[in-house]
C-alpha positions, 0 to 999 in steps of 0.5 A, a space after each residue: 287039935 285031933 278033934 278039929 282034924 277029925 271034923 275036917 276029915 269028916 267034912 272032906 269025905 262028906 263034901 268032896 275033894 280038897 283043892 290043894 291050891 286053895 286049902 289051908 293047913 287044917 283042910 290039908 291035914 284032913 286028907 288021909 296021910 297028910 299031917 302037919 309037916 306035909 301040910 306045911 310042905 304043900 303050903 311052902 310049895 304053893 308059896 314058892 310056885 304060886 300053885 299046882 298045875 295039876 295033882 300030879 305036880 304034888 309029887 314034886 313036894 318031898 314026901 309025896 309020890 305015886 303011892 300017895 296019889 293012888 290012895 288019895 286021887 279022889 280026895 284031892 283036886 287042883 283048881 286052875 291057875 295061871 303059871 
């Protein structure tokens, strides 16, 4: 599993930002600071709310705050959605 995470992290760094509205668990775990529990929390939030309107909405998920966004702003994106 660690090898898979490292490969995904490398892909994220090589190909750009991860879309938090479309990424699966493994892709989310490729973002620095996101492990299995936080990836699951993002997926649960998406399941309950359909999508994230923007990356700032990630702060609504337990475990994510301004500090996380400051460190990872270039690594994440939120594609448009119709809420």
